[in-house]
MDAnalysis code that builds the backbone (N, CA, C; Angstrom):
import MDAnalysis as mda
import numpy as np

u = mda.Universe.empty(336, n_residues=112, atom_resindex=np.repeat(np.arange(112), 3), trajectory=True)
u.add_TopologyAttr("name", ["N", "CA", "C"] * 112)
u.add_TopologyAttr("resid", np.arange(1, 113))
u.add_TopologyAttr("resname", ["MET", "PHE", "TRP", "ILE", "VAL", "ASP", "ASN", "GLY", "ALA", "SER", "HIS", "ARG", "ASN", "TRP", "ALA", "ALA", "ALA", "LYS", "ARG", "LEU", "ASN", "ASP", "ALA", "HIS", "PRO", "ASN", "ALA", "HIS", "MET", "ILE", "HIS", "LEU", "PRO", "VAL", "HIS", "ALA", "SER", "TRP", "LEU", "ASN", "GLN", "VAL", "GLU", "VAL", "TYR", "PHE", "SER", "ILE", "VAL", "GLN", "ARG", "LYS", "ALA", "LEU", "CYS", "PRO", "ASN", "ASP", "PHE", "ALA", "ASP", "LEU", "ASP", "ALA", "ALA", "ALA", "ASP", "ARG", "LEU", "LEU", "ALA", "PHE", "ARG", "ASN", "HIS", "TYR", "ASN", "VAL", "THR", "ALA", "ARG", "PRO", "PHE", "ASP", "TRP", "THR", "PHE", "THR", "ARG", "ASN", "ASP", "LEU", "ASP", "ARG", "LEU", "LEU", "HIS", "LYS", "LEU", "GLY", "ARG", "HIS", "ASP", "LEU", "HIS", "ALA", "PRO", "ARG", "PRO", "LEU", "ALA", "ALA"])
u.atoms.positions = np.array([
    [-6.209, -10.166, -16.019],
    [-6.399, -8.720, -15.584],
    [-6.973, -8.710, -14.176],
    [-6.497, -7.797, -13.401],
    [-6.921, -7.704, -12.013],
    [-7.443, -6.255, -11.914],
    [-8.641, -6.155, -11.253],
    [-9.379, -4.940, -10.955],
    [-9.331, -4.707, -9.461],
    [-8.509, -3.852, -9.034],
    [-8.345, -3.607, -7.582],
    [-9.325, -2.582, -7.141],
    [-10.045, -2.911, -6.106],
    [-11.155, -1.987, -5.622],
    [-10.982, -1.885, -4.205],
    [-11.522, -0.844, -3.691],
    [-11.702, -0.680, -2.224],
    [-13.053, -1.333, -1.780],
    [-13.533, -1.075, -0.619],
    [-14.752, -1.631, -0.183],
    [-16.009, -0.888, -0.151],
    [-16.047, -0.037, -1.227],
    [-17.174, 0.795, -1.430],
    [-18.439, -0.090, -1.598],
    [-19.632, 0.456, -1.258],
    [-20.860, -0.242, -1.245],
    [-21.240, -0.699, -2.693],
    [-20.858, 0.011, -3.706],
    [-21.230, -0.327, -5.152],
    [-20.472, -1.665, -5.667],
    [-19.324, -2.027, -4.971],
    [-18.612, -3.028, -5.616],
    [-18.085, -4.031, -4.460],
    [-18.680, -4.138, -3.364],
    [-18.162, -5.042, -2.348],
    [-18.788, -6.327, -2.261],
    [-19.716, -6.665, -3.173],
    [-20.469, -7.861, -3.098],
    [-20.106, -8.769, -4.366],
    [-20.735, -10.026, -4.261],
    [-20.494, -10.926, -5.405],
    [-21.120, -10.484, -6.648],
    [-22.185, -9.815, -6.620],
    [-22.877, -9.362, -7.692],
    [-22.043, -8.460, -8.613],
    [-21.245, -7.603, -7.895],
    [-20.290, -6.716, -8.607],
    [-19.224, -7.448, -9.196],
    [-18.706, -8.498, -8.537],
    [-17.656, -9.334, -9.163],
    [-18.244, -10.082, -10.463],
    [-19.362, -10.362, -10.423],
    [-20.073, -11.161, -11.481],
    [-20.254, -10.213, -12.623],
    [-20.724, -8.989, -12.345],
    [-20.794, -8.033, -13.358],
    [-19.542, -7.752, -14.115],
    [-18.522, -7.625, -13.360],
    [-17.147, -7.454, -13.975],
    [-16.769, -8.532, -14.820],
    [-16.914, -9.761, -14.249],
    [-16.569, -10.987, -15.028],
    [-17.342, -11.213, -16.187],
    [-18.666, -10.897, -16.057],
    [-19.539, -11.076, -17.340],
    [-18.977, -10.038, -18.467],
    [-18.584, -8.901, -18.092],
    [-18.138, -7.909, -19.054],
    [-16.717, -8.223, -19.527],
    [-15.946, -8.820, -18.677],
    [-14.540, -8.978, -18.957],
    [-14.133, -10.361, -18.320],
    [-14.361, -11.576, -19.155],
    [-14.178, -12.915, -18.554],
    [-12.784, -13.116, -17.975],
    [-11.874, -12.350, -18.425],
    [-10.480, -12.641, -17.837],
    [-10.072, -11.683, -16.686],
    [-11.045, -11.071, -16.207],
    [-10.884, -9.982, -15.058],
    [-11.116, -10.716, -13.729],
    [-10.409, -10.276, -12.731],
    [-10.589, -10.698, -11.323],
    [-10.581, -9.496, -10.460],
    [-11.668, -9.468, -9.674],
    [-11.795, -8.223, -8.795],
    [-11.116, -8.615, -7.503],
    [-10.224, -7.798, -7.003],
    [-9.438, -7.844, -5.828],
    [-9.905, -6.791, -4.919],
    [-10.306, -7.171, -3.764],
    [-10.615, -6.190, -2.740],
    [-9.463, -5.862, -1.760],
    [-9.248, -4.579, -1.461],
    [-8.317, -4.232, -0.502],
    [-8.799, -4.560, 0.893],
    [-7.896, -4.637, 1.792],
    [-8.480, -4.893, 3.175],
    [-9.404, -3.859, 3.674],
    [-10.345, -4.234, 4.368],
    [-11.469, -3.318, 4.772],
    [-10.872, -2.066, 5.479],
    [-9.762, -2.112, 6.183],
    [-9.257, -0.927, 6.913],
    [-8.292, -0.130, 6.009],
    [-8.116, -0.525, 4.841],
    [-7.165, 0.173, 3.910],
    [-7.875, 0.761, 2.652],
    [-7.634, 1.966, 2.410],
    [-8.300, 2.587, 1.303],
    [-7.354, 2.361, 0.119],
    [-7.773, 2.639, -1.115],
    [-6.839, 2.608, -2.261],
    [-5.746, 3.625, -2.144],
    [-6.038, 4.772, -1.478],
    [-5.075, 5.742, -1.261],
    [-3.930, 5.310, -0.343],
    [-4.237, 4.483, 0.661],
    [-3.214, 3.872, 1.421],
    [-2.302, 3.032, 0.641],
    [-2.850, 2.373, -0.256],
    [-2.059, 1.434, -1.175],
    [-1.093, 2.207, -2.075],
    [-1.703, 3.408, -2.554],
    [-0.752, 4.212, -3.407],
    [0.345, 4.818, -2.566],
    [0.055, 5.149, -1.359],
    [1.128, 5.704, -0.436],
    [2.134, 4.661, -0.241],
    [1.778, 3.420, -0.105],
    [2.826, 2.312, 0.079],
    [3.605, 2.310, -1.139],
    [2.988, 2.239, -2.294],
    [3.788, 2.122, -3.562],
    [4.764, 3.397, -3.761],
    [4.327, 4.536, -3.461],
    [5.185, 5.719, -3.583],
    [6.343, 5.659, -2.557],
    [6.046, 5.221, -1.488],
    [7.128, 4.933, -0.552],
    [8.275, 3.966, -0.982],
    [7.749, 3.002, -1.694],
    [8.770, 2.037, -2.239],
    [9.475, 2.791, -3.411],
    [8.828, 3.568, -4.201],
    [9.507, 4.329, -5.257],
    [10.440, 5.229, -4.711],
    [10.082, 5.927, -3.701],
    [11.055, 6.943, -3.016],
    [12.312, 6.171, -2.570],
    [12.126, 5.021, -1.937],
    [13.361, 4.432, -1.283],
    [14.164, 3.665, -2.309],
    [13.507, 2.973, -3.415],
    [14.229, 2.288, -4.250],
    [14.620, 2.941, -5.561],
    [14.031, 4.025, -5.893],
    [14.345, 4.670, -7.226],
    [14.828, 6.072, -7.003],
    [14.336, 6.775, -6.073],
    [14.606, 8.158, -6.057],
    [15.742, 8.621, -5.045],
    [16.156, 7.655, -4.268],
    [17.198, 7.997, -3.305],
    [18.491, 7.218, -3.800],
    [19.717, 7.758, -3.872],
    [19.887, 9.235, -3.622],
    [19.460, 10.081, -4.711],
    [19.142, 11.309, -4.495],
    [18.668, 12.377, -5.434],
    [19.791, 12.846, -6.171],
    [20.333, 12.040, -7.175],
    [21.554, 12.535, -7.759],
    [21.463, 12.632, -9.326],
    [20.220, 13.085, -9.790],
    [19.907, 13.166, -11.221],
    [20.509, 14.435, -11.821],
    [21.087, 14.112, -12.910],
    [21.707, 15.338, -13.748],
    [20.625, 16.223, -14.241],
    [19.470, 15.730, -14.581],
    [18.406, 16.559, -15.015],
    [17.073, 15.805, -15.034],
    [15.942, 16.332, -15.463],
    [14.677, 15.690, -15.347],
    [14.545, 14.408, -16.162],
    [15.188, 14.496, -17.346],
    [15.224, 13.304, -18.107],
    [15.911, 12.124, -17.432],
    [16.929, 12.319, -16.687],
    [17.545, 11.296, -15.966],
    [16.619, 10.698, -14.917],
    [15.880, 11.651, -14.244],
    [14.899, 11.184, -13.281],
    [13.905, 10.376, -13.932],
    [13.292, 10.888, -15.060],
    [12.283, 10.148, -15.696],
    [12.766, 8.796, -16.150],
    [14.000, 8.703, -16.622],
    [14.591, 7.339, -17.109],
    [14.632, 6.404, -15.904],
    [15.079, 6.872, -14.818],
    [15.159, 5.965, -13.630],
    [13.743, 5.527, -13.128],
    [12.882, 6.437, -13.118],
    [11.460, 6.021, -12.760],
    [10.932, 5.016, -13.698],
    [11.009, 5.259, -14.999],
    [10.561, 4.264, -15.983],
    [11.156, 2.892, -15.790],
    [12.543, 2.883, -15.673],
    [13.286, 1.710, -15.363],
    [12.786, 0.917, -14.168],
    [12.484, 1.684, -13.124],
    [11.926, 1.062, -11.857],
    [10.657, 0.551, -12.070],
    [9.774, 1.162, -12.777],
    [8.483, 0.722, -13.079],
    [8.565, -0.539, -13.890],
    [9.377, -0.653, -14.834],
    [9.550, -1.844, -15.641],
    [10.029, -3.031, -14.830],
    [11.016, -2.761, -13.948],
    [11.457, -3.763, -13.095],
    [10.427, -4.258, -11.960],
    [9.844, -3.326, -11.473],
    [8.781, -3.535, -10.406],
    [7.627, -4.303, -10.954],
    [7.246, -4.102, -12.222],
    [6.039, -4.805, -12.864],
    [6.469, -6.186, -13.026],
    [7.715, -6.603, -13.154],
    [8.167, -7.954, -13.351],
    [8.294, -8.621, -12.028],
    [8.806, -7.936, -10.989],
    [9.154, -8.598, -9.831],
    [8.274, -8.483, -8.599],
    [7.410, -7.587, -8.664],
    [6.440, -7.304, -7.511],
    [5.632, -8.487, -7.169],
    [5.450, -8.613, -5.876],
    [4.587, -9.688, -5.388],
    [3.631, -9.087, -4.368],
    [2.406, -9.699, -4.191],
    [1.559, -9.162, -3.272],
    [2.120, -8.955, -1.744],
    [1.690, -7.893, -1.093],
    [2.148, -7.743, 0.273],
    [1.532, -8.848, 1.165],
    [2.338, -9.274, 2.034],
    [1.920, -10.230, 3.082],
    [1.463, -9.451, 4.244],
    [0.213, -9.247, 4.409],
    [-0.375, -8.472, 5.555],
    [-0.235, -9.261, 6.854],
    [0.551, -8.808, 7.830],
    [0.823, -9.628, 8.954],
    [0.284, -8.924, 10.188],
    [-0.094, -7.696, 10.187],
    [-0.609, -7.029, 11.376],
    [-2.087, -7.376, 11.521],
    [-2.355, -8.242, 12.540],
    [-3.718, -8.644, 12.721],
    [-4.483, -7.783, 13.816],
    [-5.723, -8.116, 13.961],
    [-6.528, -7.327, 14.924],
    [-5.995, -7.631, 16.295],
    [-5.521, -8.842, 16.564],
    [-4.836, -9.129, 17.886],
    [-3.546, -8.245, 18.085],
    [-2.810, -8.054, 17.084],
    [-1.698, -7.217, 17.063],
    [-2.040, -5.900, 17.508],
    [-3.143, -5.284, 16.841],
    [-3.622, -3.976, 17.146],
    [-4.064, -3.880, 18.653],
    [-4.827, -4.951, 19.004],
    [-5.243, -4.975, 20.463],
    [-4.125, -4.848, 21.473],
    [-3.035, -5.662, 21.104],
    [-1.866, -5.615, 22.047],
    [-1.187, -4.271, 22.019],
    [-1.026, -3.704, 20.779],
    [-0.435, -2.367, 20.701],
    [-1.269, -1.340, 21.463],
    [-2.532, -1.247, 21.304],
    [-3.405, -0.277, 21.957],
    [-3.311, -0.513, 23.493],
    [-3.293, -1.753, 23.973],
    [-3.136, -1.992, 25.344],
    [-1.773, -1.506, 25.895],
    [-0.735, -1.670, 25.044],
    [0.564, -1.239, 25.557],
    [0.657, 0.236, 25.623],
    [0.111, 0.886, 24.523],
    [0.021, 2.339, 24.576],
    [-0.788, 2.952, 25.719],
    [-1.878, 2.131, 26.008],
    [-2.746, 2.612, 27.162],
    [-2.061, 2.590, 28.523],
    [-0.923, 1.856, 28.710],
    [-0.148, 1.759, 29.888],
    [0.828, 2.886, 30.072],
    [1.023, 3.634, 29.023],
    [2.079, 4.748, 29.062],
    [1.218, 6.167, 29.203],
    [2.012, 6.915, 30.056],
    [1.471, 8.369, 30.072],
    [2.107, 9.187, 29.094],
    [1.506, 9.433, 27.952],
    [2.104, 10.192, 26.872],
    [2.597, 11.556, 27.236],
    [2.017, 12.068, 28.368],
    [2.359, 13.443, 28.797],
    [3.460, 13.580, 29.893],
    [3.842, 12.370, 30.236],
    [4.954, 12.332, 31.405],
    [6.285, 12.941, 30.816],
    [7.035, 13.677, 31.624],
    [8.273, 14.136, 31.257],
    [9.246, 12.971, 30.884],
    [9.964, 13.127, 29.817],
    [10.916, 12.103, 29.451],
    [12.302, 12.399, 29.884],
    [13.170, 11.532, 30.255],
    [14.517, 11.801, 30.672],
    [15.251, 12.382, 29.430],
    [16.213, 13.320, 29.740],
    [16.969, 13.791, 28.756],
    [18.066, 12.812, 28.391],
    [18.402, 12.792, 27.030],
    [19.377, 11.840, 26.488],
    [20.840, 12.274, 27.026],
    [21.656, 11.394, 27.288],
    [22.971, 11.633, 27.874],
    [23.899, 12.152, 26.750],
])
């Protein structure tokens, strides 16, 4: 069993993980990245649901939509893997530096 938590003060230390493990020996506490809240993770999941299960929006009725969502959930629970976070602090620094070189208020050329 995995218990996914953000980095709130009440559960971001080893003592919290020990309390969880003492109460539930098969439980593992997983912390989200410091810069990501649990809500960000929910948004990522719903984005996947939108792209993989709800598009195109061709449902005959609500039961058909519910059936597709449940089928997607069952498939995703079997096939999902952890996200590979590849955007590093250095990547952010480079992006901010690049953005800093641009005048965001400068007029843009019209498309041909």
